[in-house]
PDB file of N, CA, C and O in Angstrom:
ATOM      1  N   UNK A   1      -8.007 -44.534  44.623  1.00  0.00           N
ATOM      2  CA  UNK A   1      -7.703 -43.388  43.784  1.00  0.00           C
ATOM      3  C   UNK A   1      -9.001 -42.931  43.125  1.00  0.00           C
ATOM      4  O   UNK A   1      -9.757 -43.744  42.593  1.00  0.00           O
ATOM      5  N   UNK A   2      -9.245 -41.653  43.165  1.00  0.00           N
ATOM      6  CA  UNK A   2     -10.466 -41.117  42.575  1.00  0.00           C
ATOM      7  C   UNK A   2     -10.347 -41.071  41.059  1.00  0.00           C
ATOM      8  O   UNK A   2      -9.252 -41.151  40.503  1.00  0.00           O
ATOM      9  N   UNK A   3     -11.478 -40.943  40.412  1.00  0.00           N
ATOM     10  CA  UNK A   3     -11.497 -40.839  38.951  1.00  0.00           C
ATOM     11  C   UNK A   3     -10.718 -39.619  38.478  1.00  0.00           C
ATOM     12  O   UNK A   3     -10.046 -39.667  37.448  1.00  0.00           O
ATOM     13  N   UNK A   4     -10.809 -38.532  39.226  1.00  0.00           N
ATOM     14  CA  UNK A   4     -10.090 -37.308  38.858  1.00  0.00           C
ATOM     15  C   UNK A   4      -8.587 -37.533  38.929  1.00  0.00           C
ATOM     16  O   UNK A   4      -7.851 -37.089  38.048  1.00  0.00           O
ATOM     17  N   UNK A   5      -8.128 -38.217  39.969  1.00  0.00           N
ATOM     18  CA  UNK A   5      -6.695 -38.519  40.090  1.00  0.00           C
ATOM     19  C   UNK A   5      -6.242 -39.438  38.967  1.00  0.00           C
ATOM     20  O   UNK A   5      -5.156 -39.269  38.413  1.00  0.00           O
ATOM     21  N   UNK A   6      -7.081 -40.409  38.636  1.00  0.00           N
ATOM     22  CA  UNK A   6      -6.758 -41.333  37.547  1.00  0.00           C
ATOM     23  C   UNK A   6      -6.657 -40.594  36.229  1.00  0.00           C
ATOM     24  O   UNK A   6      -5.751 -40.855  35.437  1.00  0.00           O
ATOM     25  N   UNK A   7      -7.578 -39.676  35.985  1.00  0.00           N
ATOM     26  CA  UNK A   7      -7.550 -38.895  34.745  1.00  0.00           C
ATOM     27  C   UNK A   7      -6.303 -38.028  34.673  1.00  0.00           C
ATOM     28  O   UNK A   7      -5.694 -37.905  33.610  1.00  0.00           O
ATOM     29  N   UNK A   8      -5.915 -37.420  35.806  1.00  0.00           N
ATOM     30  CA  UNK A   8      -4.707 -36.594  35.821  1.00  0.00           C
ATOM     31  C   UNK A   8      -3.481 -37.442  35.518  1.00  0.00           C
ATOM     32  O   UNK A   8      -2.591 -37.013  34.784  1.00  0.00           O
ATOM     33  N   UNK A   9      -3.434 -38.651  36.084  1.00  0.00           N
ATOM     34  CA  UNK A   9      -2.307 -39.535  35.810  1.00  0.00           C
ATOM     35  C   UNK A   9      -2.296 -39.952  34.347  1.00  0.00           C
ATOM     36  O   UNK A   9      -1.231 -40.055  33.739  1.00  0.00           O
ATOM     37  N   UNK A  10      -3.467 -40.191  33.781  1.00  0.00           N
ATOM     38  CA  UNK A  10      -3.554 -40.566  32.368  1.00  0.00           C
ATOM     39  C   UNK A  10      -3.060 -39.430  31.486  1.00  0.00           C
ATOM     40  O   UNK A  10      -2.348 -39.664  30.510  1.00  0.00           O
ATOM     41  N   UNK A  11      -3.433 -38.206  31.824  1.00  0.00           N
ATOM     42  CA  UNK A  11      -2.981 -37.049  31.058  1.00  0.00           C
ATOM     43  C   UNK A  11      -1.468 -36.892  31.153  1.00  0.00           C
ATOM     44  O   UNK A  11      -0.807 -36.586  30.160  1.00  0.00           O
ATOM     45  N   UNK A  12      -0.922 -37.101  32.345  1.00  0.00           N
ATOM     46  CA  UNK A  12       0.529 -37.004  32.518  1.00  0.00           C
ATOM     47  C   UNK A  12       1.232 -38.093  31.721  1.00  0.00           C
ATOM     48  O   UNK A  12       2.270 -37.852  31.104  1.00  0.00           O
ATOM     49  N   UNK A  13       0.658 -39.293  31.737  1.00  0.00           N
ATOM     50  CA  UNK A  13       1.240 -40.395  30.971  1.00  0.00           C
ATOM     51  C   UNK A  13       1.177 -40.098  29.477  1.00  0.00           C
ATOM     52  O   UNK A  13       2.110 -40.416  28.739  1.00  0.00           O
ATOM     53  N   UNK A  14       0.088 -39.493  29.033  1.00  0.00           N
ATOM     54  CA  UNK A  14      -0.055 -39.146  27.620  1.00  0.00           C
ATOM     55  C   UNK A  14       0.983 -38.108  27.211  1.00  0.00           C
ATOM     56  O   UNK A  14       1.576 -38.204  26.136  1.00  0.00           O
ATOM     57  N   UNK A  15       1.198 -37.124  28.065  1.00  0.00           N
ATOM     58  CA  UNK A  15       2.214 -36.109  27.774  1.00  0.00           C
ATOM     59  C   UNK A  15       3.587 -36.759  27.647  1.00  0.00           C
ATOM     60  O   UNK A  15       4.346 -36.440  26.732  1.00  0.00           O
ATOM     61  N   UNK A  16       3.903 -37.655  28.551  1.00  0.00           N
ATOM     62  CA  UNK A  16       5.192 -38.353  28.522  1.00  0.00           C
ATOM     63  C   UNK A  16       5.295 -39.216  27.272  1.00  0.00           C
ATOM     64  O   UNK A  16       6.343 -39.248  26.628  1.00  0.00           O
ATOM     65  N   UNK A  17       4.229 -39.908  26.926  1.00  0.00           N
ATOM     66  CA  UNK A  17       4.241 -40.796  25.767  1.00  0.00           C
ATOM     67  C   UNK A  17       4.441 -40.032  24.473  1.00  0.00           C
ATOM     68  O   UNK A  17       5.076 -40.533  23.545  1.00  0.00           O
ATOM     69  N   UNK A  18       3.908 -38.831  24.402  1.00  0.00           N
ATOM     70  CA  UNK A  18       4.077 -38.011  23.201  1.00  0.00           C
ATOM     71  C   UNK A  18       5.538 -37.637  22.990  1.00  0.00           C
ATOM     72  O   UNK A  18       5.970 -37.418  21.859  1.00  0.00           O
ATOM     73  N   UNK A  19       6.293 -37.564  24.072  1.00  0.00           N
ATOM     74  CA  UNK A  19       7.702 -37.187  23.969  1.00  0.00           C
ATOM     75  C   UNK A  19       8.592 -38.374  23.620  1.00  0.00           C
ATOM     76  O   UNK A  19       9.680 -38.175  23.081  1.00  0.00           O
ATOM     77  N   UNK A  20       8.168 -39.590  23.907  1.00  0.00           N
ATOM     78  CA  UNK A  20       9.019 -40.747  23.630  1.00  0.00           C
ATOM     79  C   UNK A  20       8.184 -41.893  23.068  1.00  0.00           C
ATOM     80  O   UNK A  20       7.382 -42.490  23.786  1.00  0.00           O
ATOM     81  N   UNK A  21       8.371 -42.200  21.781  1.00  0.00           N
ATOM     82  CA  UNK A  21       7.603 -43.287  21.172  1.00  0.00           C
ATOM     83  C   UNK A  21       7.959 -44.625  21.821  1.00  0.00           C
ATOM     84  O   UNK A  21       9.122 -44.902  22.115  1.00  0.00           O
ATOM     85  N   UNK A  22       6.945 -45.433  22.035  1.00  0.00           N
ATOM     86  CA  UNK A  22       7.173 -46.738  22.645  1.00  0.00           C
ATOM     87  C   UNK A  22       5.954 -47.617  22.446  1.00  0.00           C
ATOM     88  O   UNK A  22       4.998 -47.255  21.759  1.00  0.00           O
ATOM     89  N   UNK A  23       6.021 -48.772  23.064  1.00  0.00           N
ATOM     90  CA  UNK A  23       4.924 -49.730  23.004  1.00  0.00           C
ATOM     91  C   UNK A  23       3.647 -49.173  23.650  1.00  0.00           C
ATOM     92  O   UNK A  23       2.556 -49.695  23.422  1.00  0.00           O
ATOM     93  N   UNK A  24       3.785 -48.133  24.439  1.00  0.00           N
ATOM     94  CA  UNK A  24       2.617 -47.552  25.104  1.00  0.00           C
ATOM     95  C   UNK A  24       1.600 -47.023  24.096  1.00  0.00           C
ATOM     96  O   UNK A  24       0.407 -46.962  24.393  1.00  0.00           O
ATOM     97  N   UNK A  25       2.065 -46.641  22.907  1.00  0.00           N
ATOM     98  CA  UNK A  25       1.171 -46.109  21.879  1.00  0.00           C
ATOM     99  C   UNK A  25       0.536 -47.203  21.024  1.00  0.00           C
ATOM    100  O   UNK A  25      -0.380 -46.931  20.248  1.00  0.00           O
ATOM    101  N   UNK A  26       1.008 -48.411  21.160  1.00  0.00           N
ATOM    102  CA  UNK A  26       0.487 -49.508  20.351  1.00  0.00           C
ATOM    103  C   UNK A  26      -0.733 -50.125  21.035  1.00  0.00           C
ATOM    104  O   UNK A  26      -0.841 -50.126  22.261  1.00  0.00           O
ATOM    105  N   UNK A  27      -1.635 -50.642  20.229  1.00  0.00           N
ATOM    106  CA  UNK A  27      -2.858 -51.247  20.762  1.00  0.00           C
ATOM    107  C   UNK A  27      -2.588 -52.692  21.176  1.00  0.00           C
ATOM    108  O   UNK A  27      -3.115 -53.645  20.602  1.00  0.00           O
ATOM    109  N   UNK A  28      -1.735 -52.810  22.207  1.00  0.00           N
ATOM    110  CA  UNK A  28      -1.337 -54.126  22.711  1.00  0.00           C
ATOM    111  C   UNK A  28      -1.750 -54.322  24.171  1.00  0.00           C
ATOM    112  O   UNK A  28      -1.293 -55.261  24.822  1.00  0.00           O
ATOM    113  N   UNK A  29      -2.598 -53.452  24.680  1.00  0.00           N
ATOM    114  CA  UNK A  29      -2.972 -53.464  26.092  1.00  0.00           C
ATOM    115  C   UNK A  29      -4.439 -53.832  26.275  1.00  0.00           C
ATOM    116  O   UNK A  29      -5.269 -53.638  25.387  1.00  0.00           O
ATOM    117  N   UNK A  30      -4.727 -54.368  27.451  1.00  0.00           N
ATOM    118  CA  UNK A  30      -6.089 -54.768  27.804  1.00  0.00           C
ATOM    119  C   UNK A  30      -6.364 -54.404  29.254  1.00  0.00           C
ATOM    120  O   UNK A  30      -5.445 -54.268  30.062  1.00  0.00           O
ATOM    121  N   UNK A  31      -7.633 -54.249  29.567  1.00  0.00           N
ATOM    122  CA  UNK A  31      -8.077 -54.064  30.949  1.00  0.00           C
ATOM    123  C   UNK A  31      -8.804 -55.336  31.337  1.00  0.00           C
ATOM    124  O   UNK A  31      -9.698 -55.801  30.630  1.00  0.00           O
ATOM    125  N   UNK A  32      -8.402 -55.895  32.483  1.00  0.00           N
ATOM    126  CA  UNK A  32      -9.056 -57.107  32.969  1.00  0.00           C
ATOM    127  C   UNK A  32      -9.540 -56.896  34.396  1.00  0.00           C
ATOM    128  O   UNK A  32      -9.112 -55.975  35.092  1.00  0.00           O
ATOM    129  N   UNK A  33     -10.440 -57.773  34.807  1.00  0.00           N
ATOM    130  CA  UNK A  33     -10.874 -57.840  36.194  1.00  0.00           C
ATOM    131  C   UNK A  33     -10.800 -59.301  36.597  1.00  0.00           C
ATOM    132  O   UNK A  33     -10.442 -60.152  35.783  1.00  0.00           O
ATOM    133  N   UNK A  34     -11.131 -59.598  37.830  1.00  0.00           N
ATOM    134  CA  UNK A  34     -11.125 -60.991  38.264  1.00  0.00           C
ATOM    135  C   UNK A  34     -12.083 -61.828  37.419  1.00  0.00           C
ATOM    136  O   UNK A  34     -11.906 -63.041  37.302  1.00  0.00           O
ATOM    137  N   UNK A  35     -13.091 -61.192  36.833  1.00  0.00           N
ATOM    138  CA  UNK A  35     -14.079 -61.894  36.015  1.00  0.00           C
ATOM    139  C   UNK A  35     -13.650 -62.130  34.576  1.00  0.00           C
ATOM    140  O   UNK A  35     -14.334 -62.846  33.845  1.00  0.00           O
ATOM    141  N   UNK A  36     -12.534 -61.547  34.151  1.00  0.00           N
ATOM    142  CA  UNK A  36     -12.062 -61.717  32.783  1.00  0.00           C
ATOM    143  C   UNK A  36     -11.805 -60.385  32.115  1.00  0.00           C
ATOM    144  O   UNK A  36     -11.850 -59.341  32.765  1.00  0.00           O
ATOM    145  N   UNK A  37     -11.532 -60.413  30.809  1.00  0.00           N
ATOM    146  CA  UNK A  37     -11.238 -59.177  30.074  1.00  0.00           C
ATOM    147  C   UNK A  37     -12.423 -58.207  30.059  1.00  0.00           C
ATOM    148  O   UNK A  37     -13.574 -58.611  29.891  1.00  0.00           O
ATOM    149  N   UNK A  38     -12.118 -56.942  30.233  1.00  0.00           N
ATOM    150  CA  UNK A  38     -13.110 -55.871  30.167  1.00  0.00           C
ATOM    151  C   UNK A  38     -13.026 -55.193  28.798  1.00  0.00           C
ATOM    152  O   UNK A  38     -14.048 -54.890  28.183  1.00  0.00           O
ATOM    153  N   UNK A  39     -11.797 -54.960  28.328  1.00  0.00           N
ATOM    154  CA  UNK A  39     -11.558 -54.337  27.009  1.00  0.00           C
ATOM    155  C   UNK A  39     -10.166 -54.753  26.543  1.00  0.00           C
ATOM    156  O   UNK A  39      -9.249 -54.917  27.348  1.00  0.00           O
ATOM    157  N   UNK A  40     -10.027 -54.922  25.228  1.00  0.00           N
ATOM    158  CA  UNK A  40      -8.731 -55.305  24.660  1.00  0.00           C
ATOM    159  C   UNK A  40      -8.397 -54.404  23.476  1.00  0.00           C
ATOM    160  O   UNK A  40      -9.204 -53.570  23.067  1.00  0.00           O
ATOM    161  N   UNK A  41      -7.204 -54.584  22.939  1.00  0.00           N
ATOM    162  CA  UNK A  41      -6.742 -53.817  21.774  1.00  0.00           C
ATOM    163  C   UNK A  41      -6.740 -52.311  22.060  1.00  0.00           C
ATOM    164  O   UNK A  41      -7.258 -51.522  21.270  1.00  0.00           O
ATOM    165  N   UNK A  42      -6.156 -51.925  23.191  1.00  0.00           N
ATOM    166  CA  UNK A  42      -6.105 -50.528  23.612  1.00  0.00           C
ATOM    167  C   UNK A  42      -4.666 -50.038  23.644  1.00  0.00           C
ATOM    168  O   UNK A  42      -3.739 -50.830  23.812  1.00  0.00           O
ATOM    169  N   UNK A  43      -4.478 -48.728  23.481  1.00  0.00           N
ATOM    170  CA  UNK A  43      -3.188 -48.140  23.819  1.00  0.00           C
ATOM    171  C   UNK A  43      -3.152 -48.069  25.343  1.00  0.00           C
ATOM    172  O   UNK A  43      -4.183 -48.241  25.993  1.00  0.00           O
ATOM    173  N   UNK A  44      -1.990 -47.821  25.911  1.00  0.00           N
ATOM    174  CA  UNK A  44      -1.921 -47.749  27.367  1.00  0.00           C
ATOM    175  C   UNK A  44      -2.794 -46.613  27.898  1.00  0.00           C
ATOM    176  O   UNK A  44      -3.476 -46.777  28.910  1.00  0.00           O
ATOM    177  N   UNK A  45      -2.778 -45.473  27.229  1.00  0.00           N
ATOM    178  CA  UNK A  45      -3.599 -44.338  27.665  1.00  0.00           C
ATOM    179  C   UNK A  45      -5.089 -44.680  27.603  1.00  0.00           C
ATOM    180  O   UNK A  45      -5.857 -44.300  28.486  1.00  0.00           O
ATOM    181  N   UNK A  46      -5.485 -45.394  26.561  1.00  0.00           N
ATOM    182  CA  UNK A  46      -6.887 -45.816  26.450  1.00  0.00           C
ATOM    183  C   UNK A  46      -7.240 -46.780  27.583  1.00  0.00           C
ATOM    184  O   UNK A  46      -8.353 -46.750  28.108  1.00  0.00           O
ATOM    185  N   UNK A  47      -6.289 -47.629  27.953  1.00  0.00           N
ATOM    186  CA  UNK A  47      -6.528 -48.568  29.054  1.00  0.00           C
ATOM    187  C   UNK A  47      -6.706 -47.827  30.374  1.00  0.00           C
ATOM    188  O   UNK A  47      -7.579 -48.173  31.170  1.00  0.00           O
ATOM    189  N   UNK A  48      -5.888 -46.817  30.604  1.00  0.00           N
ATOM    190  CA  UNK A  48      -6.022 -46.010  31.821  1.00  0.00           C
ATOM    191  C   UNK A  48      -7.389 -45.318  31.843  1.00  0.00           C
ATOM    192  O   UNK A  48      -8.050 -45.268  32.880  1.00  0.00           O
ATOM    193  N   UNK A  49      -7.800 -44.792  30.701  1.00  0.00           N
ATOM    194  CA  UNK A  49      -9.113 -44.132  30.611  1.00  0.00           C
ATOM    195  C   UNK A  49     -10.248 -45.132  30.823  1.00  0.00           C
ATOM    196  O   UNK A  49     -11.258 -44.797  31.441  1.00  0.00           O
ATOM    197  N   UNK A  50     -10.090 -46.361  30.315  1.00  0.00           N
ATOM    198  CA  UNK A  50     -11.120 -47.385  30.488  1.00  0.00           C
ATOM    199  C   UNK A  50     -11.279 -47.732  31.960  1.00  0.00           C
ATOM    200  O   UNK A  50     -12.400 -47.900  32.439  1.00  0.00           O
ATOM    201  N   UNK A  51     -10.172 -47.841  32.681  1.00  0.00           N
ATOM    202  CA  UNK A  51     -10.259 -48.115  34.119  1.00  0.00           C
ATOM    203  C   UNK A  51     -11.010 -46.991  34.816  1.00  0.00           C
ATOM    204  O   UNK A  51     -11.865 -47.251  35.662  1.00  0.00           O
ATOM    205  N   UNK A  52     -10.702 -45.747  34.474  1.00  0.00           N
ATOM    206  CA  UNK A  52     -11.404 -44.606  35.074  1.00  0.00           C
ATOM    207  C   UNK A  52     -12.894 -44.665  34.753  1.00  0.00           C
ATOM    208  O   UNK A  52     -13.728 -44.314  35.587  1.00  0.00           O
ATOM    209  N   UNK A  53     -13.221 -45.107  33.550  1.00  0.00           N
ATOM    210  CA  UNK A  53     -14.622 -45.188  33.108  1.00  0.00           C
ATOM    211  C   UNK A  53     -15.407 -46.240  33.889  1.00  0.00           C
ATOM    212  O   UNK A  53     -16.569 -46.016  34.228  1.00  0.00           O
ATOM    213  N   UNK A  54     -14.789 -47.378  34.177  1.00  0.00           N
ATOM    214  CA  UNK A  54     -15.532 -48.478  34.800  1.00  0.00           C
ATOM    215  C   UNK A  54     -15.338 -48.576  36.308  1.00  0.00           C
ATOM    216  O   UNK A  54     -15.923 -49.450  36.948  1.00  0.00           O
ATOM    217  N   UNK A  55     -14.532 -47.697  36.880  1.00  0.00           N
ATOM    218  CA  UNK A  55     -14.370 -47.687  38.334  1.00  0.00           C
ATOM    219  C   UNK A  55     -15.731 -47.539  39.005  1.00  0.00           C
ATOM    220  O   UNK A  55     -16.570 -46.753  38.566  1.00  0.00           O
ATOM    221  N   UNK A  56     -15.936 -48.296  40.064  1.00  0.00           N
ATOM    222  CA  UNK A  56     -17.188 -48.207  40.798  1.00  0.00           C
ATOM    223  C   UNK A  56     -18.312 -49.023  40.205  1.00  0.00           C
ATOM    224  O   UNK A  56     -19.447 -48.923  40.671  1.00  0.00           O
ATOM    225  N   UNK A  57     -18.037 -49.830  39.189  1.00  0.00           N
ATOM    226  CA  UNK A  57     -19.078 -50.649  38.564  1.00  0.00           C
ATOM    227  C   UNK A  57     -18.984 -52.107  39.014  1.00  0.00           C
ATOM    228  O   UNK A  57     -19.334 -53.022  38.268  1.00  0.00           O
ATOM    229  N   UNK A  58     -18.511 -52.308  40.238  1.00  0.00           N
ATOM    230  CA  UNK A  58     -18.429 -53.643  40.827  1.00  0.00           C
ATOM    231  C   UNK A  58     -17.618 -54.613  39.955  1.00  0.00           C
ATOM    232  O   UNK A  58     -18.044 -55.737  39.689  1.00  0.00           O
ATOM    233  N   UNK A  59     -16.455 -54.153  39.522  1.00  0.00           N
ATOM    234  CA  UNK A  59     -15.521 -54.994  38.775  1.00  0.00           C
ATOM    235  C   UNK A  59     -14.231 -55.094  39.594  1.00  0.00           C
ATOM    236  O   UNK A  59     -13.296 -54.324  39.373  1.00  0.00           O
ATOM    237  N   UNK A  60     -14.178 -56.032  40.530  1.00  0.00           N
ATOM    238  CA  UNK A  60     -12.991 -56.137  41.385  1.00  0.00           C
ATOM    239  C   UNK A  60     -11.766 -56.609  40.610  1.00  0.00           C
ATOM    240  O   UNK A  60     -11.880 -57.381  39.658  1.00  0.00           O
ATOM    241  N   UNK A  61     -10.593 -56.135  41.029  1.00  0.00           N
ATOM    242  CA  UNK A  61      -9.343 -56.593  40.462  1.00  0.00           C
ATOM    243  C   UNK A  61      -8.966 -55.955  39.147  1.00  0.00           C
ATOM    244  O   UNK A  61      -8.229 -56.556  38.366  1.00  0.00           O
ATOM    245  N   UNK A  62      -9.452 -54.749  38.875  1.00  0.00           N
ATOM    246  CA  UNK A  62      -9.113 -54.089  37.605  1.00  0.00           C
ATOM    247  C   UNK A  62      -7.614 -53.858  37.490  1.00  0.00           C
ATOM    248  O   UNK A  62      -6.975 -53.377  38.425  1.00  0.00           O
ATOM    249  N   UNK A  63      -7.064 -54.206  36.337  1.00  0.00           N
ATOM    250  CA  UNK A  63      -5.659 -53.923  36.064  1.00  0.00           C
ATOM    251  C   UNK A  63      -5.413 -53.920  34.562  1.00  0.00           C
ATOM    252  O   UNK A  63      -6.241 -54.377  33.774  1.00  0.00           O
ATOM    253  N   UNK A  64      -4.261 -53.395  34.190  1.00  0.00           N
ATOM    254  CA  UNK A  64      -3.859 -53.321  32.786  1.00  0.00           C
ATOM    255  C   UNK A  64      -2.819 -54.408  32.538  1.00  0.00           C
ATOM    256  O   UNK A  64      -1.840 -54.533  33.274  1.00  0.00           O
ATOM    257  N   UNK A  65      -3.049 -55.184  31.495  1.00  0.00           N
ATOM    258  CA  UNK A  65      -2.129 -56.249  31.095  1.00  0.00           C
ATOM    259  C   UNK A  65      -2.007 -56.226  29.570  1.00  0.00           C
ATOM    260  O   UNK A  65      -2.705 -55.469  28.895  1.00  0.00           O
ATOM    261  N   UNK A  66      -1.129 -57.047  29.044  1.00  0.00           N
ATOM    262  CA  UNK A  66      -1.005 -57.150  27.585  1.00  0.00           C
ATOM    263  C   UNK A  66      -2.214 -57.895  27.021  1.00  0.00           C
ATOM    264  O   UNK A  66      -2.883 -58.638  27.738  1.00  0.00           O
ATOM    265  N   UNK A  67      -2.488 -57.692  25.733  1.00  0.00           N
ATOM    266  CA  UNK A  67      -3.557 -58.438  25.074  1.00  0.00           C
ATOM    267  C   UNK A  67      -3.309 -59.943  25.177  1.00  0.00           C
ATOM    268  O   UNK A  67      -4.248 -60.719  25.356  1.00  0.00           O
ATOM    269  N   UNK A  68      -2.043 -60.352  25.065  1.00  0.00           N
ATOM    270  CA  UNK A  68      -1.709 -61.777  25.163  1.00  0.00           C
ATOM    271  C   UNK A  68      -2.130 -62.346  26.513  1.00  0.00           C
ATOM    272  O   UNK A  68      -2.708 -63.431  26.581  1.00  0.00           O
ATOM    273  N   UNK A  69      -1.842 -61.620  27.580  1.00  0.00           N
ATOM    274  CA  UNK A  69      -2.222 -62.081  28.917  1.00  0.00           C
ATOM    275  C   UNK A  69      -3.744 -62.139  29.064  1.00  0.00           C
ATOM    276  O   UNK A  69      -4.274 -63.076  29.663  1.00  0.00           O
ATOM    277  N   UNK A  70      -4.438 -61.155  28.528  1.00  0.00           N
ATOM    278  CA  UNK A  70      -5.898 -61.136  28.599  1.00  0.00           C
ATOM    279  C   UNK A  70      -6.483 -62.320  27.827  1.00  0.00           C
ATOM    280  O   UNK A  70      -7.461 -62.927  28.264  1.00  0.00           O
ATOM    281  N   UNK A  71      -5.892 -62.642  26.699  1.00  0.00           N
ATOM    282  CA  UNK A  71      -6.356 -63.781  25.904  1.00  0.00           C
ATOM    283  C   UNK A  71      -6.202 -65.089  26.686  1.00  0.00           C
ATOM    284  O   UNK A  71      -7.075 -65.955  26.635  1.00  0.00           O
ATOM    285  N   UNK A  72      -5.089 -65.227  27.407  1.00  0.00           N
ATOM    286  CA  UNK A  72      -4.873 -66.444  28.199  1.00  0.00           C
ATOM    287  C   UNK A  72      -5.897 -66.553  29.321  1.00  0.00           C
ATOM    288  O   UNK A  72      -6.230 -67.662  29.738  1.00  0.00           O
ATOM    289  N   UNK A  73      -6.404 -65.425  29.818  1.00  0.00           N
ATOM    290  CA  UNK A  73      -7.419 -65.446  30.879  1.00  0.00           C
ATOM    291  C   UNK A  73      -8.718 -66.073  30.389  1.00  0.00           C
ATOM    292  O   UNK A  73      -9.459 -66.661  31.177  1.00  0.00           O
ATOM    293  N   UNK A  74      -8.995 -65.954  29.112  1.00  0.00           N
ATOM    294  CA  UNK A  74     -10.259 -66.471  28.567  1.00  0.00           C
ATOM    295  C   UNK A  74     -10.292 -67.996  28.584  1.00  0.00           C
ATOM    296  O   UNK A  74     -11.370 -68.590  28.584  1.00  0.00           O
ATOM    297  N   UNK A  75      -9.132 -68.629  28.599  1.00  0.00           N
ATOM    298  CA  UNK A  75      -9.055 -70.088  28.484  1.00  0.00           C
ATOM    299  C   UNK A  75      -9.307 -70.781  29.794  1.00  0.00           C
ATOM    300  O   UNK A  75      -9.276 -72.010  29.859  1.00  0.00           O
TER     301      UNK A  75
END
């Protein structure tokens, strides 16, 4: 998926999130790679934007998980 497609999906997700309050707006999300956490304490939209930002920087296995899951990866 290209960065432009990722950004469009993030914008669509943001529009949807504005219409329905949920955990997506809380800073309970993290971006991880196979090497460990990349960023934590993000809203879901911020996590999507972070993935778009770091795409192509040789970070295999990028995904969005909860902060709790990212914390367990550090151990």
